[in-house]
Structures are given as structure tokens and as C-alpha cells.
C-alpha positions as CSV (number, residue, x, y, z in Angstrom):
1,M,11.9,-19.9,-53.5
2,K,8.3,-21.0,-53.0
3,S,9.0,-22.7,-49.7
4,M,10.7,-19.6,-48.3
5,K,7.5,-17.6,-49.1
6,Y,5.4,-20.3,-47.6
7,N,7.4,-20.4,-44.4
8,R,7.3,-16.6,-44.1
9,F,3.5,-16.8,-44.5
10,V,3.2,-19.5,-41.9
11,Y,5.2,-17.5,-39.4
12,L,3.2,-14.3,-40.0
13,A,0.0,-16.2,-39.7
14,L,1.1,-17.7,-36.3
15,A,2.2,-14.3,-35.1
16,A,-1.2,-12.9,-36.0
17,L,-3.0,-15.7,-34.2
18,I,-1.0,-15.1,-31.0
19,L,-1.7,-11.4,-31.1
20,Y,-5.4,-11.9,-31.9
21,F,-5.9,-14.4,-29.1
22,P,-4.0,-13.0,-26.2
23,G,-5.8,-15.2,-23.7
24,S,-4.3,-18.3,-25.1
25,P,-3.4,-21.1,-22.6
26,S,0.3,-20.4,-23.0
27,M,-0.2,-17.0,-21.4
28,G,-2.1,-18.2,-18.3
29,A,-5.2,-16.1,-18.8
30,E,-7.5,-19.0,-18.4
31,N,-6.1,-19.6,-14.9
32,T,-6.9,-16.0,-13.7
33,K,-10.0,-15.7,-11.4
34,V,-11.9,-12.5,-12.3
35,I,-14.0,-10.7,-9.7
36,K,-16.1,-7.7,-10.6
37,I,-16.6,-5.2,-7.8
38,T,-18.7,-2.0,-7.8
39,A,-18.0,1.0,-5.6
40,K,-20.4,3.7,-4.7
41,K,-21.0,5.9,-1.7
42,F,-20.5,4.2,0.8
43,E,-20.2,0.5,-0.1
44,Y,-18.5,-2.1,-2.2
45,S,-20.4,-4.9,-3.8
46,P,-19.4,-7.6,-3.0
47,D,-17.9,-6.6,0.3
48,K,-16.8,-10.2,1.1
49,I,-14.4,-11.9,-1.3
50,E,-13.0,-15.4,-1.0
51,L,-9.8,-16.4,-2.7
52,K,-7.3,-19.3,-2.6
53,K,-3.7,-18.9,-1.8
54,G,-1.5,-18.9,-4.9
55,E,-4.4,-18.4,-7.3
56,E,-4.0,-15.5,-9.7
57,V,-6.8,-13.0,-9.3
58,Q,-7.9,-10.0,-11.3
59,L,-10.2,-7.5,-9.5
60,E,-12.2,-5.4,-11.9
61,F,-13.6,-2.3,-10.3
62,T,-16.4,0.0,-11.5
63,S,-17.3,3.3,-9.7
64,L,-20.9,4.1,-10.0
65,D,-20.6,7.7,-8.8
66,R,-17.2,9.2,-8.1
67,L,-13.5,8.6,-7.3
68,H,-13.0,5.9,-4.7
69,G,-10.0,3.9,-3.5
70,F,-9.4,0.3,-2.7
71,S,-6.7,-0.5,-0.2
72,C,-6.0,-3.9,1.4
73,P,-2.8,-3.3,3.4
74,G,-2.6,-6.9,4.7
75,L,-2.2,-8.1,1.1
76,G,-0.2,-5.1,-0.1
77,I,-2.7,-4.1,-2.8
78,R,-4.1,-0.7,-3.7
79,I,-5.9,1.1,-6.6
80,D,-7.8,4.2,-7.4
81,I,-11.3,3.5,-8.8
82,R,-12.1,6.2,-11.3
83,P,-15.6,6.5,-12.8
84,G,-15.8,5.8,-16.5
85,Q,-12.5,4.0,-16.6
86,E,-11.3,0.4,-16.5
87,N,-9.8,-0.2,-13.1
88,K,-8.1,-3.6,-12.9
89,L,-5.8,-5.0,-10.3
90,K,-4.1,-8.3,-10.8
91,F,-2.3,-10.1,-7.9
92,V,-1.6,-13.5,-6.3
93,P,-2.5,-13.8,-2.6
94,N,0.5,-15.4,-0.9
95,K,-0.8,-15.8,2.7
96,V,-3.9,-17.3,4.4
97,G,-6.2,-15.2,6.6
98,T,-8.9,-12.6,6.6
99,F,-7.8,-9.2,5.4
100,P,-9.9,-6.0,5.7
101,F,-10.1,-3.5,2.9
102,H,-11.4,0.0,2.8
103,C,-11.8,3.1,0.6
104,D,-8.9,5.4,1.1
105,N,-10.2,8.4,-1.0
106,F,-12.5,10.4,1.2
107,C,-16.0,10.2,-0.4
108,G,-18.1,12.0,2.2
109,A,-19.9,11.4,5.4
110,G,-20.2,7.6,5.8
111,H,-16.8,7.1,4.1
112,E,-15.5,5.1,7.2
113,R,-18.3,2.5,6.5
114,M,-16.9,1.7,3.1
115,T,-15.1,-1.5,4.0
116,G,-15.0,-5.2,3.4
117,T,-12.9,-8.3,3.7
118,I,-10.8,-10.7,1.6
119,T,-10.6,-14.2,3.0
120,V,-7.7,-16.3,1.6
121,T,-7.8,-20.1,2.2
122,E,-5.3,-22.9,1.3
């Protein structure tokens, strides 16, 4: 009877550890490259991003002023960047090249200058 209670305790403790440490190696979080990007009228910072093909990436956006968009059609990614919210986009680049990105939510005169590039290498 005691061993059943002990086994149950061990299983519950392991489950709690897995939930408490979601970035454990078994979940691949340590392999994700995180890039923080700020958006404001009329720029992204950084506006040049370098990645490796096949490497999991998480882009974390912060808007400093208003709603912006981030669209990189060549890589098939897009997100709204809302001020005061977490704006995360996870993806794996699957091709090599230089891909332009831009704001696709009109943010005023100068909106067309809100651009940048993602360069993906082998």
C-alpha cells in the first residue's frame, strides 16, 4: 500500500516539474532563437535580421505607439503588432535568400518607409 502512494507521489511530482519548467530540453525551447523587434512610426528596430535555414525562430514584437503589422510574404509570415500586448511569431525558415518585410497596417504618412529584410543563410 505504501509503495502505491509513493509511486503516485513520484508521478505527481514529475508532472508538476514538467509543467513548472515548460522550456525543458525535451520540448525544444532551448533551440529556439529569440529576436526582439520594436515597431514605431515609421521603423522597425532592428530592420535587418539574419537567420539560418532550418533554425526555429521566435520574433517578439513590441509596438511603441500604435497598431502596426509585420508581413514577410517571401517567408509566408505575418502578424499584427498591438501595443500593450505580447506579439510573438514562431517559424522555421525553409529557404535561403533575402526577403523584404513591411508594415501592412497603414500608420500614417511615411508608412511606406516602414520596411526591412530577413536574410536566411545555410
